All heavy atoms as a GROMACS GRO file, in nm:
protein
  591
    1MET      N    1   0.014  -1.387  -0.117
    1MET     CA    2  -0.071  -1.364  -0.231
    1MET      C    3  -0.040  -1.229  -0.295
    1MET      O    4  -0.036  -1.220  -0.417
    1MET     CB    5  -0.218  -1.372  -0.188
    1MET     CG    6  -0.312  -1.347  -0.302
    1MET     SD    7  -0.479  -1.337  -0.246
    1MET     CE    8  -0.556  -1.458  -0.347
    2VAL      N    9  -0.019  -1.126  -0.217
    2VAL     CA   10   0.014  -0.994  -0.272
    2VAL      C   11   0.145  -1.001  -0.350
    2VAL      O   12   0.155  -0.948  -0.460
    2VAL     CB   13   0.021  -0.888  -0.161
    2VAL    CG1   14   0.075  -0.756  -0.214
    2VAL    CG2   15  -0.116  -0.867  -0.098
    3LEU      N   16   0.245  -1.066  -0.293
    3LEU     CA   17   0.373  -1.078  -0.362
    3LEU      C   18   0.360  -1.153  -0.495
    3LEU      O   19   0.421  -1.115  -0.594
    3LEU     CB   20   0.476  -1.148  -0.274
    3LEU     CG   21   0.528  -1.069  -0.156
    3LEU    CD1   22   0.621  -1.155  -0.071
    3LEU    CD2   23   0.599  -0.944  -0.203
    4ARG      N   24   0.278  -1.255  -0.497
    4ARG     CA   25   0.259  -1.333  -0.620
    4ARG      C   26   0.201  -1.244  -0.730
    4ARG      O   27   0.246  -1.250  -0.844
    4ARG     CB   28   0.167  -1.452  -0.591
    4ARG     CG   29   0.152  -1.547  -0.706
    4ARG     CD   30   0.077  -1.672  -0.670
    4ARG     NE   31  -0.047  -1.638  -0.600
    4ARG     CZ   32  -0.101  -1.713  -0.504
    4ARG    NH1   33  -0.043  -1.823  -0.465
    4ARG    NH2   34  -0.214  -1.678  -0.447
    5HIS      N   35   0.107  -1.160  -0.696
    5HIS     CA   36   0.048  -1.069  -0.795
    5HIS      C   37   0.145  -0.957  -0.832
    5HIS      O   38   0.151  -0.915  -0.948
    5HIS     CB   39  -0.083  -1.011  -0.744
    5HIS     CG   40  -0.192  -1.114  -0.737
    5HIS    ND1   41  -0.247  -1.173  -0.849
    5HIS    CD2   42  -0.255  -1.170  -0.631
    5HIS    CE1   43  -0.340  -1.260  -0.812
    5HIS    NE2   44  -0.345  -1.260  -0.681
    6ALA      N   45   0.220  -0.907  -0.735
    6ALA     CA   46   0.317  -0.801  -0.764
    6ALA      C   47   0.425  -0.849  -0.859
    6ALA      O   48   0.471  -0.773  -0.945
    6ALA     CB   49   0.380  -0.751  -0.633
    7GLU      N   50   0.465  -0.973  -0.847
    7GLU     CA   51   0.568  -1.029  -0.935
    7GLU      C   52   0.522  -1.038  -1.080
    7GLU      O   53   0.603  -1.039  -1.171
    7GLU     CB   54   0.610  -1.167  -0.885
    7GLU     CG   55   0.689  -1.162  -0.756
    7GLU     CD   56   0.710  -1.299  -0.693
    7GLU    OE1   57   0.654  -1.399  -0.745
    7GLU    OE2   58   0.780  -1.305  -0.591
    8LYS      N   59   0.391  -1.042  -1.102
    8LYS     CA   60   0.336  -1.053  -1.237
    8LYS      C   61   0.326  -0.919  -1.307
    8LYS      O   62   0.295  -0.915  -1.426
    8LYS     CB   63   0.198  -1.118  -1.231
    8LYS     CG   64   0.198  -1.262  -1.187
    8LYS     CD   65   0.058  -1.315  -1.182
    8LYS     CE   66   0.055  -1.458  -1.129
    8LYS     NZ   67  -0.083  -1.510  -1.122
    9LEU      N   68   0.349  -0.809  -1.236
    9LEU     CA   69   0.337  -0.676  -1.295
    9LEU      C   70   0.446  -0.653  -1.398
    9LEU      O   71   0.561  -0.688  -1.378
    9LEU     CB   72   0.346  -0.568  -1.188
    9LEU     CG   73   0.232  -0.562  -1.088
    9LEU    CD1   74   0.262  -0.459  -0.981
    9LEU    CD2   75   0.101  -0.531  -1.156
   10ALA      N   76   0.408  -0.590  -1.507
   10ALA     CA   77   0.505  -0.555  -1.611
   10ALA      C   78   0.564  -0.418  -1.582
   10ALA      O   79   0.491  -0.324  -1.549
   10ALA     CB   80   0.437  -0.555  -1.747
   11GLY      N   81   0.695  -0.407  -1.590
   11GLY     CA   82   0.761  -0.276  -1.570
   11GLY      C   83   0.728  -0.215  -1.436
   11GLY      O   84   0.743  -0.277  -1.334
   12GLU      N   85   0.680  -0.093  -1.441
   12GLU     CA   86   0.643  -0.022  -1.318
   12GLU      C   87   0.492  -0.020  -1.300
   12GLU      O   88   0.432   0.082  -1.269
   12GLU     CB   89   0.699   0.120  -1.323
   12GLU     CG   90   0.850   0.122  -1.318
   12GLU     CD   91   0.904   0.262  -1.301
   12GLU    OE1   92   0.836   0.346  -1.240
   12GLU    OE2   93   1.015   0.286  -1.349
   13GLY      N   94   0.430  -0.134  -1.319
   13GLY     CA   95   0.285  -0.146  -1.306
   13GLY      C   96   0.239  -0.119  -1.163
   13GLY      O   97   0.319  -0.109  -1.070
   14THR      N   98   0.109  -0.106  -1.147
   14THR     CA   99   0.049  -0.078  -1.017
   14THR      C  100  -0.045  -0.190  -0.979
   14THR      O  101  -0.127  -0.234  -1.059
   14THR     CB  102  -0.030   0.055  -1.023
   14THR    OG1  103   0.059   0.160  -1.059
   14THR    CG2  104  -0.096   0.086  -0.890
   15LEU      N  105  -0.035  -0.236  -0.857
   15LEU     CA  106  -0.124  -0.336  -0.802
   15LEU      C  107  -0.208  -0.268  -0.694
   15LEU      O  108  -0.153  -0.206  -0.603
   15LEU     CB  109  -0.045  -0.452  -0.741
   15LEU     CG  110  -0.126  -0.560  -0.669
   15LEU    CD1  111  -0.215  -0.634  -0.767
   15LEU    CD2  112  -0.032  -0.656  -0.597
   16VAL      N  113  -0.338  -0.277  -0.705
   16VAL     CA  114  -0.428  -0.220  -0.605
   16VAL      C  115  -0.487  -0.334  -0.524
   16VAL      O  116  -0.543  -0.428  -0.579
   16VAL     CB  117  -0.542  -0.138  -0.672
   16VAL    CG1  118  -0.639  -0.086  -0.568
   16VAL    CG2  119  -0.483  -0.024  -0.753
   17VAL      N  120  -0.473  -0.324  -0.392
   17VAL     CA  121  -0.526  -0.425  -0.301
   17VAL      C  122  -0.627  -0.355  -0.212
   17VAL      O  123  -0.594  -0.254  -0.148
   17VAL     CB  124  -0.414  -0.488  -0.216
   17VAL    CG1  125  -0.472  -0.588  -0.118
   17VAL    CG2  126  -0.309  -0.552  -0.305
   18VAL      N  127  -0.748  -0.407  -0.208
   18VAL     CA  128  -0.854  -0.347  -0.127
   18VAL      C  129  -0.890  -0.444  -0.016
   18VAL      O  130  -0.913  -0.562  -0.041
   18VAL     CB  131  -0.978  -0.317  -0.214
   18VAL    CG1  132  -1.088  -0.256  -0.132
   18VAL    CG2  133  -0.940  -0.226  -0.330
   19SER      N  134  -0.893  -0.392   0.108
   19SER     CA  135  -0.926  -0.478   0.221
   19SER      C  136  -0.959  -0.392   0.342
   19SER      O  137  -0.964  -0.269   0.333
   19SER     CB  138  -0.806  -0.569   0.253
   19SER     OG  139  -0.842  -0.663   0.352
   20HIS      N  140  -0.979  -0.456   0.454
   20HIS     CA  141  -1.001  -0.385   0.579
   20HIS      C  142  -0.866  -0.343   0.638
   20HIS      O  143  -0.763  -0.401   0.608
   20HIS     CB  144  -1.077  -0.474   0.678
   20HIS     CG  145  -1.218  -0.501   0.635
   20HIS    ND1  146  -1.319  -0.412   0.653
   20HIS    CD2  147  -1.272  -0.607   0.571
   20HIS    CE1  148  -1.431  -0.460   0.604
   20HIS    NE2  149  -1.404  -0.580   0.553
   21GLY      N  150  -0.869  -0.242   0.724
   21GLY     CA  151  -0.747  -0.184   0.779
   21GLY      C  152  -0.654  -0.282   0.848
   21GLY      O  153  -0.533  -0.276   0.831
   22GLY      N  154  -0.709  -0.373   0.928
   22GLY     CA  155  -0.625  -0.469   1.000
   22GLY      C  156  -0.550  -0.561   0.905
   22GLY      O  157  -0.432  -0.591   0.927
   23THR      N  158  -0.616  -0.604   0.801
   23THR     CA  159  -0.552  -0.690   0.702
   23THR      C  160  -0.444  -0.613   0.626
   23THR      O  161  -0.336  -0.666   0.600
   23THR     CB  162  -0.657  -0.747   0.605
   23THR    OG1  163  -0.755  -0.817   0.681
   23THR    CG2  164  -0.593  -0.839   0.503
   24ILE      N  165  -0.474  -0.490   0.592
   24ILE     CA  166  -0.376  -0.407   0.523
   24ILE      C  167  -0.253  -0.385   0.611
   24ILE      O  168  -0.139  -0.396   0.567
   24ILE     CB  169  -0.436  -0.272   0.480
   24ILE    CG1  170  -0.546  -0.293   0.376
   24ILE    CG2  171  -0.330  -0.175   0.432
   24ILE    CD1  172  -0.497  -0.344   0.242
   25ARG      N  173  -0.276  -0.356   0.740
   25ARG     CA  174  -0.164  -0.334   0.831
   25ARG      C  175  -0.077  -0.459   0.843
   25ARG      O  176   0.045  -0.452   0.841
   25ARG     CB  177  -0.214  -0.293   0.969
   25ARG     CG  178  -0.101  -0.258   1.061
   25ARG     CD  179  -0.140  -0.224   1.202
   25ARG     NE  180  -0.280  -0.200   1.224
   25ARG     CZ  181  -0.328  -0.127   1.322
   25ARG    NH1  182  -0.245  -0.069   1.406
   25ARG    NH2  183  -0.456  -0.112   1.339
   26THR      N  184  -0.141  -0.575   0.853
   26THR     CA  185  -0.067  -0.701   0.861
   26THR      C  186   0.014  -0.724   0.733
   26THR      O  187   0.132  -0.762   0.738
   26THR     CB  188  -0.165  -0.818   0.881
   26THR    OG1  189  -0.236  -0.797   1.003
   26THR    CG2  190  -0.094  -0.952   0.885
   27THR      N  191  -0.046  -0.699   0.619
   27THR     CA  192   0.023  -0.719   0.491
   27THR      C  193   0.141  -0.624   0.478
   27THR      O  194   0.251  -0.665   0.438
   27THR     CB  195  -0.076  -0.698   0.374
   27THR    OG1  196  -0.184  -0.792   0.390
   27THR    CG2  197  -0.008  -0.719   0.241
   28ILE      N  198   0.121  -0.497   0.514
   28ILE     CA  199   0.231  -0.400   0.508
   28ILE      C  200   0.343  -0.442   0.603
   28ILE      O  201   0.460  -0.440   0.568
   28ILE     CB  202   0.182  -0.258   0.541
   28ILE    CG1  203   0.092  -0.206   0.428
   28ILE    CG2  204   0.300  -0.163   0.562
   28ILE    CD1  205   0.023  -0.075   0.461
   29GLY      N  206   0.308  -0.484   0.724
   29GLY     CA  207   0.408  -0.528   0.820
   29GLY      C  208   0.490  -0.644   0.768
   29GLY      O  209   0.612  -0.647   0.783
   30ARG      N  210   0.425  -0.738   0.702
   30ARG     CA  211   0.497  -0.852   0.646
   30ARG      C  212   0.585  -0.810   0.529
   30ARG      O  213   0.699  -0.856   0.517
   30ARG     CB  214   0.399  -0.960   0.603
   30ARG     CG  215   0.339  -1.032   0.720
   30ARG     CD  216   0.246  -1.141   0.676
   30ARG     NE  217   0.200  -1.215   0.792
   30ARG     CZ  218   0.138  -1.330   0.784
   30ARG    NH1  219   0.114  -1.386   0.668
   30ARG    NH2  220   0.100  -1.391   0.894
   31LEU      N  221   0.533  -0.725   0.441
   31LEU     CA  222   0.613  -0.680   0.327
   31LEU      C  223   0.737  -0.603   0.372
   31LEU      O  224   0.842  -0.611   0.310
   31LEU     CB  225   0.530  -0.593   0.233
   31LEU     CG  226   0.424  -0.667   0.151
   31LEU    CD1  227   0.335  -0.568   0.077
   31LEU    CD2  228   0.489  -0.763   0.053
   32LEU      N  229   0.724  -0.526   0.481
   32LEU     CA  230   0.836  -0.448   0.533
   32LEU      C  231   0.925  -0.529   0.626
   32LEU      O  232   1.022  -0.477   0.680
   32LEU     CB  233   0.785  -0.324   0.606
   32LEU     CG  234   0.706  -0.224   0.523
   32LEU    CD1  235   0.656  -0.109   0.611
   32LEU    CD2  236   0.790  -0.172   0.407
   33ALA      N  237   0.890  -0.657   0.646
   33ALA     CA  238   0.965  -0.748   0.733
   33ALA      C  239   0.972  -0.697   0.877
   33ALA      O  240   1.074  -0.712   0.944
   33ALA     CB  241   1.105  -0.776   0.677
   34LEU      N  242   0.862  -0.636   0.924
   34LEU     CA  243   0.855  -0.589   1.062
   34LEU      C  244   0.814  -0.704   1.152
   34LEU      O  245   0.741  -0.795   1.110
   34LEU     CB  246   0.752  -0.477   1.075
   34LEU     CG  247   0.775  -0.350   0.996
   34LEU    CD1  248   0.657  -0.256   1.013
   34LEU    CD2  249   0.904  -0.282   1.040
   35GLU      N  250   0.859  -0.701   1.275
   35GLU     CA  251   0.815  -0.799   1.373
   35GLU      C  252   0.667  -0.773   1.404
   35GLU      O  253   0.624  -0.656   1.406
   35GLU     CB  254   0.897  -0.786   1.502
   35GLU     CG  255   1.043  -0.822   1.484
   35GLU     CD  256   1.063  -0.969   1.456
   35GLU    OE1  257   0.986  -1.052   1.507
   35GLU    OE2  258   1.156  -1.001   1.380
   36PRO      N  259   0.587  -0.877   1.426
   36PRO     CA  260   0.444  -0.857   1.451
   36PRO      C  261   0.413  -0.757   1.562
   36PRO      O  262   0.316  -0.682   1.550
   36PRO     CB  263   0.395  -0.998   1.487
   36PRO     CG  264   0.486  -1.088   1.410
   36PRO     CD  265   0.621  -1.019   1.417
   37HIS      N  266   0.494  -0.750   1.666
   37HIS     CA  267   0.465  -0.654   1.773
   37HIS      C  268   0.485  -0.509   1.728
   37HIS      O  269   0.441  -0.416   1.795
   37HIS     CB  270   0.550  -0.684   1.898
   37HIS     CG  271   0.696  -0.659   1.880
   37HIS    ND1  272   0.781  -0.755   1.828
   37HIS    CD2  273   0.772  -0.550   1.904
   37HIS    CE1  274   0.904  -0.704   1.822
   37HIS    NE2  275   0.901  -0.581   1.867
   38SER      N  276   0.548  -0.488   1.611
   38SER     CA  277   0.571  -0.354   1.558
   38SER      C  278   0.462  -0.308   1.461
   38SER      O  279   0.459  -0.192   1.423
   38SER     CB  280   0.706  -0.347   1.486
   38SER     OG  281   0.811  -0.377   1.574
   39TRP      N  282   0.374  -0.398   1.420
   39TRP     CA  283   0.274  -0.363   1.320
   39TRP      C  284   0.184  -0.249   1.366
   39TRP      O  285   0.141  -0.168   1.286
   39TRP     CB  286   0.190  -0.484   1.283
   39TRP     CG  287   0.267  -0.594   1.214
   39TRP    CD1  288   0.394  -0.587   1.164
   39TRP    CD2  289   0.223  -0.726   1.190
   39TRP    NE1  290   0.432  -0.707   1.109
   39TRP    CE2  291   0.328  -0.795   1.123
   39TRP    CE3  292   0.106  -0.794   1.217
   39TRP    CZ2  293   0.318  -0.928   1.084
   39TRP    CZ3  294   0.095  -0.926   1.177
   39TRP    CH2  295   0.200  -0.992   1.111
   40GLU      N  296   0.155  -0.243   1.496
   40GLU     CA  297   0.068  -0.136   1.548
   40GLU      C  298   0.130   0.001   1.528
   40GLU      O  299   0.059   0.100   1.521
   40GLU     CB  300   0.037  -0.160   1.696
   40GLU     CG  301  -0.051  -0.279   1.717
   40GLU     CD  302  -0.178  -0.243   1.789
   40GLU    OE1  303  -0.194  -0.129   1.832
   40GLU    OE2  304  -0.262  -0.334   1.802
   41SER      N  305   0.260   0.011   1.518
   41SER     CA  306   0.326   0.140   1.498
   41SER      C  307   0.289   0.202   1.363
   41SER      O  308   0.307   0.323   1.344
   41SER     CB  309   0.477   0.128   1.512
   41SER     OG  310   0.530   0.048   1.408
   42LEU      N  311   0.238   0.123   1.270
   42LEU     CA  312   0.195   0.176   1.142
   42LEU      C  313   0.071   0.263   1.155
   42LEU      O  314   0.046   0.349   1.072
   42LEU     CB  315   0.166   0.062   1.043
   42LEU     CG  316   0.285  -0.022   1.000
   42LEU    CD1  317   0.238  -0.143   0.922
   42LEU    CD2  318   0.380   0.062   0.917
   43GLY      N  319  -0.007   0.241   1.259
   43GLY     CA  320  -0.131   0.316   1.275
   43GLY      C  321  -0.238   0.261   1.183
   43GLY      O  322  -0.210   0.189   1.087
   44GLY      N  323  -0.362   0.295   1.213
   44GLY     CA  324  -0.474   0.246   1.134
   44GLY      C  325  -0.497   0.328   1.009
   44GLY      O  326  -0.440   0.436   0.993
   45LEU      N  327  -0.580   0.276   0.924
   45LEU     CA  328  -0.620   0.348   0.803
   45LEU      C  329  -0.758   0.407   0.824
   45LEU      O  330  -0.848   0.339   0.871
   45LEU     CB  331  -0.623   0.255   0.682
   45LEU     CG  332  -0.491   0.213   0.622
   45LEU    CD1  333  -0.514   0.114   0.510
   45LEU    CD2  334  -0.415   0.333   0.572
   46THR      N  335  -0.774   0.532   0.788
   46THR     CA  336  -0.904   0.596   0.789
   46THR      C  337  -0.984   0.543   0.670
   46THR      O  338  -0.926   0.504   0.569
   46THR     CB  339  -0.887   0.748   0.778
   46THR    OG1  340  -0.799   0.792   0.882
   46THR    CG2  341  -1.018   0.822   0.790
   47ASN      N  342  -1.116   0.541   0.682
   47ASN     CA  343  -1.199   0.495   0.570
   47ASN      C  344  -1.163   0.569   0.442
   47ASN      O  345  -1.142   0.691   0.443
   47ASN     CB  346  -1.347   0.515   0.600
   47ASN     CG  347  -1.398   0.418   0.704
   47ASN    OD1  348  -1.335   0.317   0.732
   47ASN    ND2  349  -1.513   0.448   0.761
   48CYS      N  350  -1.157   0.496   0.335
   48CYS     CA  351  -1.130   0.548   0.199
   48CYS      C  352  -0.990   0.608   0.185
   48CYS      O  353  -0.966   0.689   0.096
   48CYS     CB  354  -1.236   0.651   0.158
   48CYS     SG  355  -1.401   0.581   0.158
   49CYS      N  356  -0.897   0.571   0.269
   49CYS     CA  357  -0.758   0.615   0.257
   49CYS      C  358  -0.673   0.496   0.215
   49CYS      O  359  -0.719   0.383   0.214
   49CYS     CB  360  -0.708   0.675   0.388
   49CYS     SG  361  -0.782   0.836   0.421
   50TRP      N  362  -0.550   0.522   0.183
   50TRP     CA  363  -0.465   0.416   0.129
   50TRP      C  364  -0.320   0.434   0.170
   50TRP      O  365  -0.281   0.536   0.222
   50TRP     CB  366  -0.475   0.411  -0.023
   50TRP     CG  367  -0.438   0.540  -0.088
   50TRP    CD1  368  -0.313   0.581  -0.126
   50TRP    CD2  369  -0.525   0.647  -0.121
   50TRP    NE1  370  -0.318   0.706  -0.180
   50TRP    CE2  371  -0.448   0.750  -0.178
   50TRP    CE3  372  -0.662   0.669  -0.106
   50TRP    CZ2  373  -0.503   0.871  -0.222
   50TRP    CZ3  374  -0.715   0.788  -0.150
   50TRP    CH2  375  -0.636   0.887  -0.207
   51SER      N  376  -0.244   0.330   0.142
   51SER     CA  377  -0.099   0.332   0.162
   51SER      C  378  -0.034   0.303   0.027
   51SER      O  379  -0.092   0.236  -0.057
   51SER     CB  380  -0.056   0.226   0.263
   51SER     OG  381  -0.109   0.257   0.390
   52VAL      N  382   0.086   0.353   0.010
   52VAL     CA  383   0.161   0.330  -0.113
   52VAL      C  384   0.294   0.267  -0.075
   52VAL      O  385   0.367   0.322   0.008
   52VAL     CB  386   0.185   0.463  -0.190
   52VAL    CG1  387   0.269   0.437  -0.315
   52VAL    CG2  388   0.052   0.529  -0.225
   53LEU      N  389   0.324   0.154  -0.135
   53LEU     CA  390   0.452   0.088  -0.114
   53LEU      C  391   0.526   0.082  -0.247
   53LEU      O  392   0.464   0.076  -0.352
   53LEU     CB  393   0.432  -0.054  -0.061
   53LEU     CG  394   0.393  -0.064   0.086
   53LEU    CD1  395   0.244  -0.053   0.101
   53LEU    CD2  396   0.443  -0.190   0.145
   54GLY      N  397   0.656   0.084  -0.240
   54GLY     CA  398   0.739   0.071  -0.358
   54GLY      C  399   0.850  -0.027  -0.330
   54GLY      O  400   0.892  -0.045  -0.216
   55GLU      N  401   0.896  -0.091  -0.434
   55GLU     CA  402   1.004  -0.187  -0.417
   55GLU      C  403   1.137  -0.118  -0.443
   55GLU      O  404   1.157  -0.059  -0.548
   55GLU     CB  405   0.985  -0.304  -0.514
   55GLU     CG  406   1.055  -0.428  -0.471
   55GLU     CD  407   1.013  -0.548  -0.554
   55GLU    OE1  408   0.938  -0.532  -0.650
   55GLU    OE2  409   1.059  -0.657  -0.521
   56GLY      N  410   1.224  -0.120  -0.344
   56GLY     CA  411   1.354  -0.058  -0.355
   56GLY      C  412   1.464  -0.163  -0.368
   56GLY      O  413   1.437  -0.283  -0.374
   57ALA      N  414   1.586  -0.118  -0.368
   57ALA     CA  415   1.700  -0.208  -0.382
   57ALA      C  416   1.709  -0.308  -0.267
   57ALA      O  417   1.757  -0.420  -0.285
   57ALA     CB  418   1.830  -0.127  -0.392
   58ARG      N  419   1.663  -0.268  -0.149
   58ARG     CA  420   1.671  -0.357  -0.032
   58ARG      C  421   1.536  -0.410   0.012
   58ARG      O  422   1.518  -0.447   0.127
   58ARG     CB  423   1.738  -0.283   0.083
   58ARG     CG  424   1.886  -0.257   0.056
   58ARG     CD  425   1.949  -0.181   0.167
   58ARG     NE  426   1.903  -0.043   0.154
   58ARG     CZ  427   1.935   0.055   0.236
   58ARG    NH1  428   2.011   0.032   0.338
   58ARG    NH2  429   1.889   0.177   0.216
   59GLY      N  430   1.438  -0.408  -0.078
   59GLY     CA  431   1.306  -0.461  -0.044
   59GLY      C  432   1.198  -0.353  -0.050
   59GLY      O  433   1.218  -0.247  -0.108
   60TRP      N  434   1.086  -0.384   0.011
   60TRP     CA  435   0.972  -0.293   0.007
   60TRP      C  436   0.993  -0.173   0.098
   60TRP      O  437   1.054  -0.184   0.203
   60TRP     CB  438   0.846  -0.368   0.048
   60TRP     CG  439   0.804  -0.467  -0.054
   60TRP    CD1  440   0.836  -0.600  -0.054
   60TRP    CD2  441   0.729  -0.442  -0.171
   60TRP    NE1  442   0.783  -0.660  -0.167
   60TRP    CE2  443   0.716  -0.564  -0.240
   60TRP    CE3  444   0.670  -0.329  -0.225
   60TRP    CZ2  445   0.647  -0.577  -0.359
   60TRP    CZ3  446   0.601  -0.340  -0.345
   60TRP    CH2  447   0.590  -0.463  -0.410
   61ARG      N  448   0.940  -0.057   0.053
   61ARG     CA  449   0.945   0.066   0.133
   61ARG      C  450   0.804   0.124   0.141
   61ARG      O  451   0.728   0.118   0.046
   61ARG     CB  452   1.034   0.170   0.065
   61ARG     CG  453   1.178   0.125   0.051
   61ARG     CD  454   1.265   0.228  -0.019
   61ARG     NE  455   1.213   0.259  -0.153
   61ARG     CZ  456   1.204   0.382  -0.204
   61ARG    NH1  457   1.244   0.486  -0.136
   61ARG    NH2  458   1.158   0.401  -0.326
   62LEU      N  459   0.771   0.181   0.255
   62LEU     CA  460   0.643   0.248   0.274
   62LEU      C  461   0.661   0.393   0.230
   62LEU      O  462   0.733   0.470   0.292
   62LEU     CB  463   0.600   0.240   0.420
   62LEU     CG  464   0.463   0.297   0.454
   62LEU    CD1  465   0.353   0.224   0.377
   62LEU    CD2  466   0.440   0.288   0.604
   63LEU      N  467   0.596   0.430   0.119
   63LEU     CA  468   0.611   0.564   0.062
   63LEU      C  469   0.507   0.661   0.116
   63LEU      O  470   0.534   0.779   0.136
   63LEU     CB  471   0.601   0.558  -0.090
   63LEU     CG  472   0.700   0.463  -0.158
   63LEU    CD1  473   0.672   0.454  -0.307
   63LEU    CD2  474   0.843   0.507  -0.132
   64GLU      N  475   0.385   0.613   0.139
   64GLU     CA  476   0.277   0.693   0.196
   64GLU      C  477   0.191   0.602   0.282
   64GLU      O  478   0.175   0.484   0.250
   64GLU     CB  479   0.187   0.752   0.087
   64GLU     CG  480   0.251   0.855  -0.002
   64GLU     CD  481   0.152   0.909  -0.102
   64GLU    OE1  482   0.046   0.963  -0.060
   64GLU    OE2  483   0.178   0.897  -0.222
   65HIS      N  484   0.134   0.658   0.388
   65HIS     CA  485   0.044   0.580   0.472
   65HIS      C  486  -0.072   0.669   0.516
   65HIS      O  487  -0.052   0.784   0.554
   65HIS     CB  488   0.118   0.523   0.594
   65HIS     CG  489   0.035   0.432   0.676
   65HIS    ND1  490  -0.012   0.311   0.629
   65HIS    CD2  491  -0.012   0.443   0.802
   65HIS    CE1  492  -0.084   0.252   0.723
   65HIS    NE2  493  -0.085   0.331   0.829
   66ASN      N  494  -0.191   0.614   0.509
   66ASN     CA  495  -0.313   0.684   0.546
   66ASN      C  496  -0.333   0.808   0.459
   66ASN      O  497  -0.380   0.912   0.505
   66ASN     CB  498  -0.313   0.720   0.694
   66ASN     CG  499  -0.453   0.727   0.750
   66ASN    OD1  500  -0.544   0.661   0.701
   66ASN    ND2  501  -0.472   0.806   0.852
   67ALA      N  502  -0.297   0.797   0.332
   67ALA     CA  503  -0.313   0.908   0.238
   67ALA      C  504  -0.460   0.921   0.201
   67ALA      O  505  -0.532   0.822   0.192
   67ALA     CB  506  -0.229   0.882   0.112
   68GLY      N  507  -0.502   1.043   0.177
   68GLY     CA  508  -0.642   1.064   0.145
   68GLY      C  509  -0.666   1.158   0.029
   68GLY      O  510  -0.780   1.185  -0.004
   69THR      N  511  -0.561   1.209  -0.030
   69THR     CA  512  -0.579   1.297  -0.145
   69THR      C  513  -0.492   1.247  -0.259
   69THR      O  514  -0.383   1.194  -0.237
   69THR     CB  515  -0.539   1.443  -0.113
   69THR    OG1  516  -0.402   1.445  -0.070
   69THR    CG2  517  -0.626   1.500  -0.003
   70LEU      N  518  -0.539   1.265  -0.378
   70LEU     CA  519  -0.463   1.224  -0.495
   70LEU      C  520  -0.360   1.329  -0.529
   70LEU      O  521  -0.384   1.449  -0.512
   70LEU     CB  522  -0.556   1.203  -0.614
   70LEU     CG  523  -0.658   1.091  -0.597
   70LEU    CD1  524  -0.755   1.091  -0.715
   70LEU    CD2  525  -0.589   0.957  -0.586
   71PRO      N  526  -0.245   1.289  -0.580
   71PRO     CA  527  -0.141   1.387  -0.613
   71PRO      C  528  -0.178   1.474  -0.732
   71PRO      O  529  -0.129   1.586  -0.745
   71PRO     CB  530  -0.019   1.301  -0.644
   71PRO     CG  531  -0.073   1.166  -0.671
   71PRO     CD  532  -0.201   1.154  -0.597
   72GLU      N  533  -0.265   1.427  -0.820
   72GLU     CA  534  -0.308   1.503  -0.936
   72GLU      C  535  -0.460   1.496  -0.944
   72GLU      O  536  -0.520   1.397  -0.903
   72GLU     CB  537  -0.248   1.445  -1.064
   72GLU     CG  538  -0.098   1.451  -1.069
   72GLU     CD  539  -0.043   1.388  -1.195
   72GLU    OE1  540  -0.117   1.379  -1.296
   72GLU    OE2  541   0.073   1.348  -1.192
   73PRO      N  542  -0.523   1.600  -0.997
   73PRO     CA  543  -0.670   1.594  -1.010
   73PRO      C  544  -0.714   1.480  -1.101
   73PRO      O  545  -0.647   1.447  -1.197
   73PRO     CB  546  -0.707   1.729  -1.071
   73PRO     CG  547  -0.582   1.803  -1.093
   73PRO     CD  548  -0.466   1.719  -1.049
   74VAL      N  549  -0.825   1.421  -1.065
   74VAL     CA  550  -0.884   1.315  -1.146
   74VAL      C  551  -0.995   1.378  -1.228
   74VAL      O  552  -1.086   1.439  -1.173
   74VAL     CB  553  -0.938   1.201  -1.059
   74VAL    CG1  554  -1.008   1.097  -1.144
   74VAL    CG2  555  -0.828   1.140  -0.976
   75LEU      N  556  -0.986   1.366  -1.358
   75LEU     CA  557  -1.085   1.428  -1.446
   75LEU      C  558  -1.191   1.325  -1.484
   75LEU      O  559  -1.159   1.212  -1.521
   75LEU     CB  560  -1.018   1.482  -1.573
   75LEU     CG  561  -0.906   1.585  -1.548
   75LEU    CD1  562  -0.843   1.624  -1.680
   75LEU    CD2  563  -0.960   1.705  -1.475
   76GLY      N  564  -1.315   1.366  -1.475
   76GLY     CA  565  -1.425   1.277  -1.513
   76GLY      C  566  -1.467   1.300  -1.656
   76GLY      O  567  -1.410   1.384  -1.728
   77ASP      N  568  -1.567   1.228  -1.700
   77ASP     CA  569  -1.618   1.240  -1.836
   77ASP      C  570  -1.681   1.377  -1.864
   77ASP      O  571  -1.689   1.420  -1.976
   77ASP     CB  572  -1.720   1.131  -1.865
   77ASP     CG  573  -1.655   0.994  -1.872
   77ASP    OD1  574  -1.534   0.986  -1.894
   77ASP    OD2  575  -1.728   0.895  -1.853
   78ASP      N  576  -1.729   1.443  -1.757
   78ASP     CA  577  -1.799   1.568  -1.777
   78ASP      C  578  -1.706   1.690  -1.775
   78ASP      O  579  -1.752   1.802  -1.777
   78ASP     CB  580  -1.912   1.585  -1.676
   78ASP     CG  581  -1.864   1.563  -1.533
   78ASP    OD1  582  -1.744   1.576  -1.505
   78ASP    OD2  583  -1.950   1.530  -1.449
   79ASP      N  584  -1.576   1.671  -1.770
   79ASP     CA  585  -1.482   1.785  -1.771
   79ASP      C  586  -1.437   1.819  -1.910
   79ASP      O  587  -1.426   1.744  -1.998
   79ASP     CB  588  -1.358   1.753  -1.686
   79ASP     CG  589  -1.392   1.755  -1.538
   79ASP    OD1  590  -1.488   1.822  -1.499
   79ASP    OD2  591  -1.323   1.684  -1.462
   0.00000   0.00000   0.00000
């Protein structure tokens, strides 16, 4: 299902998938073509953290895992 939605992205679009940690780990493991016994090596996700994957020449790559800070400040309406 994730791949089906990723294929619909235009250009360098972003797909956000929200789920529980175990499901995210399974999905990442499948996208990276890891054997199921290796999925635990990814480690769990802390609440409100995320992973970033990118598509490279040889398939999906894990760019960040268990990230918890944004690379740039997020400005709200009151700034």
